N, C-alpha and C positions, 0 to 999 in steps of 0.2 A: 580372681582365678579366673581361668580358660573357660566361656562356658559353650564356644563352638571353634572348629578348625572347618575349613574352606580351599580344597582344591583344586587346584582346576589349569590345567595349560602346562604342566610342570612334571619333567620326567617323564614317569610313564600313566602321573594321572591324565585322563582325557578330557577333552575341549569341553564336554560338557558338565566337567566338573561333578565333582563326591565332597559329602560333609560326614564332620565326624560331631554328630550332634549330642545334646544333653551330656556335657563332661562332667565328673564330679572329681569329689577329693583325690580318688586312687582311679587309676585307670589302665587299663594290661590290652595289651594288642600282640596277637602272636601273629608270625606270616612267617614263613621260607626265606631263603638270601631270595634279596633279587626281586621280592613283592612288592617293596614300596615304602620299608619302615625309616628308613635311612632316611626319607626327601621331607620326610613330616619332621624329623628332628634336626633336619638345617632348614627346615623353613622356621622352627619354631626358633632356632638362635638367629637364624637371620633373616628375619620376614619384610626388611624391605629392600631383598637383593631383586635384582632384574629380574630373574629365572621364577619373580615367586608374583608377579605385579599384577597376577589375576586370582592370585591366593588372599584369602583373610581369615584375621582371628578375631574372635568375635569375646570381649571381656565383660564379663559381671558387672553391669554397671559402670561400662565403659573405662573403670580403672583399671590401665595395665600395671601389671607387677614385674621382677625382675625374673627372667627366666634364664637358667641354669643348665644347660645338655652339656651329657655326656653323653661322647660314642668318639668312631675313631679319630677324628678330626681333633677333638678335647688333647686324646695324647698327642697328637702330632704341633698344634700350638703350643703345649704347658710344656713338656718333657725336651728339654736343651739343658746346657748345662749350668744354670741357673735359671732357677723355677722361681717366678714370683711367690712371697709368701701371702699365706691366706691369714688375716687380724679373723681372731674371734678372743671373747673373753677372757684375759689372762688373771693373772692373780691379784684381785684385788680384796677391800675390807668389805665385811658383811651388808655394813650402812649401807656405800655405795651400791652393789651389785642391788640388794633391797630395791634401793631409790631406782634403779636401770629400770628392775624390774616393774618396780609400781609405775614409772611413764611409759612403759610398754603397755601395760595394762590398760590405764587411761586412753591410748590413744587404741587399743584395742576394739573397748567400750565405744569411743570415739568414729572408730570407723564403724562400727553395727549401725549407729547413729546416720551416718552418712551413707552407707546403703543404704537405710529405712527411707533415709530425703528421696534416694535416686531413685528407689524403686517408686516410691510416690510418685516421682516426677515420673516417671516410665507408666504410671496408670495415667496419671493423668494426662500423658500424651497421647498416650492409646485410644485412650475414650476421644479424644479430639479428631484424633485418625479416624474415627467409628462414624463422630459425627459428622466428619466431612464427605466420608463417603456416605453417608444417607443420602449427606443433602445436595453430593453429586447427582444420586439416583435421582433423587427427587425433581432439580431443574430438569433432567433427561426426559422425565414424562411427562411436566409440567409447563415446559417451556419450549424444546426441539420437538417431539412427537407431535403434537398437537398443530404444530404452523411448519414443520419440516415442507411437506407439499407447497405450499402457498408459496415458502420463501427459503427453498431450499439453496439458493443464491448465495442470503445471504447466513447462512453458517457454512460456506465452505471451509475444507479444511480444519471442522469441528464435529462432523456426523460420525464419524468411528472412532472415537475418542471420549468417552466420558469423564477424562481428569481436564482435559484440555479444554471441553464447552464450557464445565466448570469454574473454570480459571478465567475463559474469554467474559461467562458472566459476569463475576464480580470486578472486571475489569469495564467492562460494557456502563454497568450499574454507578462505578466512579464517573466516567465521562460525563454521563448525563442517564437520568430517569424521570423528566418530565416530558412531555411529549404534547403534543395538540391535534395530531393526525390524528385520522379513523383508519380503520381497516378497511373500508373500502376503495381509499384513497390508495392507499396503500397497495390492495391487489390489484387496479388498475395501471400502476408505475409500474409494479410488479411484470405483469402478462409484457409487457413492450420492453422491458430493460435485460430481464432476467429470462425470457427464451431462446433469443439467439441476436448477436450482433446486431442491432437493428440497418437499416438502408435508408439514405434519404428515398423523402417519397413527391411524385412533381406536384405542384399546385392543381388543379382543376380547372382546365381552359372553358368555362361555362361564359362564353359572351352572348348577352340576349342582342346583341346590335340594338337599333332602335325597332326590334319586335314587338317589345310591349310595348314602347311605347302608340305604336301602331296602333294595337289590338286595344287599348286603354283608351287612344281617340275616336277608333271608329265606335265603341262601346256605348262612349260619354258625348257622340255626335246629339246637335240640337235637333237631328233629320228626325229622328224617333218620335218627337212630341211635338213636331209640327203636323198641323191638318193642311195636308196640303190640297188646292183646290184651283179650278181655273180662274178666267175671266168673269167675275161678276156685273162687268158694264154691260156686257150680252145680253139682248132678253132671255134667250135662255138661260142663261146665268144666274137669271134671278129666280127661274124657278129651278134649276139645279141645286140652287143653294136652300131655295127652301123646302125642297124635298128631303135635300140630306143625301143624296144620294149619288153622286157625282164619279165616286167606284162603281158602281153598277152600271152606270152611265157609258162608263169609257170603258169597261169590260164588253159591253153590247159595241160597243164602236167599233171594236173589232172585228165585225161579224157586218158590215155594212155591204153590203152586196151592190153592185152599178147599175142594176135596176129600176133601185130607189127602193126595194122593198123593204119596210122597216124590221128589225130580227127580232122586238119585242110584240108589237100586233098582228106582222107577216102581210102589211098593207103597201099598196104602194105610197107611204106618207114620206119617206125621204127624199126632200126636195136638195136641189144643188145650196138652196140657201143656208136650211137648215146642217148641211151636209159641213158648209163652209166656220155658222157658230160655233157646231160641234170641235172641230178642227181648231179654231181662234178660242174655243173655251180653254182645250188643255193643251194648246202649245204655250214660249215663254217659259216663264217660272216653274207652270206646274212641269214642266215635259224635265227641266233641268232637274227638278229635287227626284222627279222617280229615276233617272238617269243615274245621279248621284246616291242613290238607296241601290242600286244594281251594281254599282262602281263596290259600294262599300260591302255587300256581299261578297263580291268576288273576292276582294282582297283579306274580309277576314275569316273565309276559308283559308286561302292562301296562309295566310299569317299564325292562324292558329294550325292548322297541320305542321307547319316549321316548327313553330314551339313545341308543340308536343313531339315532333320528331328528336328532336336536341333533348329533351327532355328524358326520353327514353335509350338515344345513345348514353347519357349518361349513367342511364339507370343502368344499363347491362356495362359499363367498364367502373364501378363502382370498385370492382377485386384492384386496382390501378391503381386507387387512391385509397389502402386499408387505415394510415391515419390519419383520416378526414374524421372518420367515424359516423360517419351518414348511413341511418339505416335503410336498406332498400324498403322493406315496408314505410318509409314515411314518403319515400319518391311515388309508393303506388297508390298512396291514401292522395298525393297531390295527383298526378295524373287523371286518377279517378274522378276527384274533383274536378277538374280542369273539363275534362270533356264533357259532366254535367254541362256546366255554364255553356262548353261552343254549343252543342247541340241546341240546349233552348234558347241561346239568342240566336244562331240560325232560323231554328223554325220560327222565333217572333220576327227576326227579319224578313224572310219569305210571306210571313204574312203581312207584313207592311209593304211590300213589293206590290202586293193583289190589291192590297187599300191604302193608299197615300193616304187617304185624309183620316186614318185609323192611327190613334196614338196609341204605341206600343213602350213599355217598361224591358230593358236587356238589365243581366245581372252583368255586374264586376267581376270580374279576373282578379283583380286590382291587387286586392288583398290575398288573394292566393298563389299569386306569380311574386306577391312579395314576400312571402314565407319562403317560397320555393329558393329566391334569391340571398336570404338571409341563411339559410340550411345551406347553400353554399359558401356563403362567405364563412360561417362559423367553421365550416368543413376544412378551407385553405387558412384558417389561424389556425386550427387544431396540428395541421400538417408542416404550417410554419415553427411551430411552437416541438413537435417531435422532427422536423429536419435540425431546428438548434439543438435539441437534445443530441441529433445524433453527432455533431459536432464538437458537442463536449460531452461525450458517452462515458469517459471514464468519469469524469467529478459528479456527472449524474448519476452512476452508478454508485458511486462510494457515497454522498448523498442520500442516496433511498437504503443504504446500509445502514447508515447512522439511523436514519428514522426508525428504519424497520425494529434496530435495536433499541434503541430509547423509544417506544411503544411498546417493545416486548419489557421493558426494566419497569418501567409505568404500570404495565398490567398486574407485575410480579410483587411491585413494591413491599409488601407486607411479607412476603416469603423473604427476599432478601436484606433487607431490612433485620428481621426477627435475626436470620442465620450470621449477621455481619456483627450483632450483640451479643450473641451468645460465644462468636470466637473471641469476641475485645474481652470477655470475661475470661474463658480458658487461658487467653494471653497476661490478664491479671493474677490467676491461679497459679498458673507456671512460671511468672515473676517473683512470687509471693514465695512459692516453693523454690526455687534458684537461689533466689537471696539465701534463705536459711542452708543450702548446700553450700555456697560460696562460704558465712561465714564459718561451718562445720572444716571446710575443706582447708581453710585457712588456720582453726585452730587445729586441726592435723597436721599440717604444715610447722605452725610453732614445736609440737609433741615430738615431729621426725628431727626438727634441729637442735632440741633438749638433747633427746635419745644420743645424737650423735657425738654432744659436744661431749655428755656423758658417758659417750662410751669411748672417745680419745681417749680419757685417762685411764680406762681399764681394759683396756684391746693392747693387744700385741699378738706378733706371728709362733712367738713359742710355745703355745699351747698345740698349737698347728704340729710343731715337730713330735711333742714329745706324744700326742697324742699317734700319728702314725708309725714311733715308732715301736712304741709300747705295742700296737695291732701287729705288728710284723714278726715281734719275738714273741707276740702269745700263739700266731698263726706257723710259727717254725723256719721264718726267714729271716734267719743271722747271718748272713754273709755281706750285706750292706745295709745303712741303716740312711737318715734323711738329717741331715747337719744345716747351722745355718751359712748362708755363703760367707765365707771372708771378703770379695770381692766384691759382691754389691750390699749392699743394705735390704733389710724385711725383705729377700731372698733365700732359696735353700739351695744344699746341692745332696745328691745322691752319694756316697759316696763307701767303697769297700773297709773290710777289718784294720785294713793296712793303710789307710787314707788315699788312698786314688780313686779316682773318681770313677765312676761306675755306672753313668747317663748311657754309653755306648757299647756297654758288655753284660747289659742285663738281658736277659733270655725273655722271648717275646711274650712269656707267664707272667713272670717276674715284674713286666715293664707294667703289664694287663692290671694285677692287683695292684700295685703301691699307686698306677697314677686313678684306680678309683679311692684308693686310700686316703688319698689328696683331693679327691672330687667330694666323697661325704665334708670334708673340712670345706667347704663351699656352702654345705648345705648347715651350718655353724656359723658362719661369716664371709671375707668378700676381702677380696685384692684391695679395695678401696675401702679405707679405714671408714671415710661415710657413709656405707653400705653394709656395714657389718649387721646392723638388725633390721636389714628392708624385709621385706615379705617378699618370697621367689617362690617361683614355677618351678619342679626338676624334673627334667627330661632323661631319662637312663636308656638308650639304644645299646641292647644287647652288652650287658658290662661282662656276660664273664664268656666273650670268646678267648682261646687260644689258654682256659685254665684245665687242669684237670678236673676231677671229680671232687675230691676233698673240697679245695678249694675253691667249684663251684659252689658247695653246702654252706659254705664262708660267708660267700657273696650272699648268697641267698639270705644266711639269714643276718645280714647286714640290711640288707634291703625289706628285709621284713620289717628290722627296727624303723626303719625310713616311714613304712608304710603305716606302720604304729602311732608313729609319733603325728605323722601326717591326719591320722583321723584324730586321736584324743586331743588337736591344737596344742601339743606341746610344743614346738617350734615354730621358728620361721615362718616353717617351707607351708605353705596352704595348699598346695597342690602335688600330685605326681602322676607324670606317663614313664610309661615302664614297654618299653618294645621288644621282642626278642622272637628266635628263631629255633629255641632251645626247648624243650617240651616236657625235661627234667625241670628246669628252674623257674618255668610258668608254671608245674604246678605245685613247689616249693614255695617260692614267692604269692602266690594266690590263695595257699592254703592259711583258712581264719582257726578253726577248729573242728573239732567232729559235729558239735552240736548246732553250728551254725553255716545252714546251706547257701543262702543269700545275704548282702551286706546292702543297705541303701546307697553308701556313700562309694561302694566298687562297681564300676561298669568297663564290660569286656566286649571286644573285637577280633573277627581276624581279619587279616589285609591277604589278599590272594591276588596272582593276576593270572592271566587268560589271552593268548595271544598281543602280550606284549603292555597289557592293559590293566591296570590296579584297580579294585574294587575293595570297597571295605564294607565286610557288613557288621553290623549292629548286634548284640547277643545281651544288652543293659546289665542285669544284676546277677545272669546265670552265665556259669563258666562252659564255655562251649565243649570242655574237654573232660569228660566226665570220669571215666575210668583209668586205670593204669597199663590196663592192657591196649585201650584203643593210643597210650601214649608211647609204647612199646611201637608197635606199627607205625604212626606217625614220626616218631622221632626217623625209622627206620628208612622212611619213605621220602623222607625230607631235608635228613643230615649225609649229604653226598660226602663231608669230610671228616664223618666221625673217627675217633681213633679203634685203634684195634683191639682194645680192650672192653669199651663201647660198645661196638658189636656185637663182641661174642656175648658180651652179658645180655643184649638187647633179643639173637635169636635163641638162645637158651632159653628164656625166659619164657617166648612165642612159642614154641614148641613146646614145653613144660607146661603153661598152662591149656592149651589148647590141648594136643595129644594124651601130654600122662596123664594131667589133672581132671581134665572134662571128658577127655577121649578113653582114658581105663588104657592110655597103649604104650607098649613095652617099646624100647628103641630095637628089639630085634625084627619086632614087626615092621618099621619103617624101614629099616635095613632091609627085611626081606619085600620089600614093594618093588625093589628096584629089581631089572630080568637079569640082566650079566651081574660075571664077576667083578667083573672093573664098575659098575655102577653100584656094585654093592660095595665094596672098600673105597670109592670116594664117600657115598653116605656115609659110614662108618668114622671117615676120616672125618666130615662135618664135624657129626657128634661127639667126636674125641675132641676135636679144638675147639668146639665151642667151651665145653667142659673143661677144658684143661685152661683157657684163656680166661675163661668168668671167676675162676675158684683161683687162680694163682696171678701174684705180680711179679711176670717176668723182665729180665733185666733188658737195657734198651739193645744189646745185640739179638736179644730176641726176639723186641717189639720191632725191631728194623727188617727183620729175615721173612717177619711174617704179612708186614705192611701188603707188600704187593700181592698177596692172597686174598685182600676183604673181597675183590669182584669176585672172584672164580666163589669163593664158600658163598653169595650170595645168591647167586645161581644155581648152588645146586640145595640151596635152601628151598628156593622156589621151586626147584624138581620136588623134592618131597612132597608138598603140598597136591603135586600134579598127581605123581604118584600114585598117592593115598585116595586119593580121588576126590580134593578138595580144593579144586581149581577155581570155584566160583570165590571161597571163602576168603583165596589169594587174590584172588583179581578185585572185589569187594574193598580189603582189608589195604592194596594200594591202591587203588583209585585208577586203577587198570581198564579199559573197556573190555 
């Protein structure tokens, strides 16, 4: 059975598509001519047509059955000189027919079992879909959202689609869910690779030449621990050594005057001999050592100043070497530490200069300078790695992405592994159910084969001939009949009573009626003997076109019989679609009984077209056309090709219901509402015309003479409402603005 029909981008149905959902056993579609009914029937007949490539039929349990469509094309396809015979159950023994019916009953039960298993499978599939959706949302919230800011580039292409992200999680988990990486290490790599494509960084040109060696050489010189004294062999030398005041004497020596006054006792005690002894005491090695100290002090100042200048230059240019990873604070600490070392050492050196005999101790800056050099070395190593990474950017980036995913899969191993175990459980359950379905399907196929074989022995095209001829005779069509074709086996011809072919001489109404009777046989059988007992869906698209009112009721009665059999399950037809523009036919076929307002297995739709776009509105179990009065207006409004008798009858019944019965208004009052004599005559003519035409059966000449008057009298009919002051009612019922 068909569950839903989806129409999109075909004929007048829009590109956004429209759907017919929740189809039942019996489905009524009402719509005026050109609204889109035939598109539905044509699609159901040929769903694989190129014009319907965006349309779809949804079958219950995906089990398609034969669709038999009655529409204008059906008559064109089938009514020719030799009409294909319809095989139905012919004369057979009671036992044969009973055996066939038992097999069909078995098939029906097996089909129910097949349907139940299919429903169970669909339920399990829906459970799996829901579970997958839950997992999809979970990994989105637990994996992507917390890591999106840090590892955005790793999720490229998946950040706007939960389905794709879930699938990528499963794919990555299959690749690797074991990682030795740490989040901090990944973040450091991501900071470089995911920011923007990095550029190469220059090596730090921090060359200290021999400055460090010079500084270290001065600081470690033995001069600072040497007691510098003068010539001990001189008489005064022994005294100076004894008093250990060589530095004091040397400082005073600078203040000796030419007049021989001693700078210490201020008496004229400095003789030339004493002077010569003092000069001799502080000459030679003493003087060399003192000069060396002075030289070291000068050099030490120059070298340390240059070293600090170079370090400060590096400090200010760190921005040019971002890949080095050297923190400015570390350089600041080194500069501060060296400044302290150098200041202290310079102060000690000055003391040594003043007191050459004193032993001083200098702070060696070698360790601090060594840490500086190592900092630069490490920075250049980092730069080299960075540059290597730039040279292999794509490879490095892909490696990083893979490492990030492996880390996240490892971090969420329990969640993903649990999901995969559950999915495997679903797969096993579905496999088990599907196995049962396959067995059931094989049993169904076996039964179908047996039914076909049994049917071959008891099927015939003759019952179709007998049934159609019996119907023609019963309904008064006695000037032609259907007979087996003498020219082609299992085929029919339509003959007049004199034996001549009637195929090309039937009136449109006769052809419509016999084609419908022929179609009814399709509901019982098939032109293919192997498909006689197949389940079917029937589609009736305006089967009452070109029929007079009498035959319309006959066809309506036949259709109601079909509907009854479908609802009660008394035929191989499991579903029927009825599409019509005729309000009366709709009313007759949709009527069940006066005690039943709605039926669960009957649904209603109205098809309409606005601005050349078709739309379908569902009314489900509620028949949208409620009263006969509304039906009259609907018929008058929608049926522009109505016959003379139909139009007269509609107008009479509307005027009677509205003015005579409800309004208690006489015909004379209606006529008197017109102001001029001519208008009154026209109005009286209308009333006479509709009463005369609706109560008599005029001959063909009478019908022809009045056919052109329909439009004129419709206009007068409209004027009646306007003149009587009921313009609003007319516009409402006719759908006019």
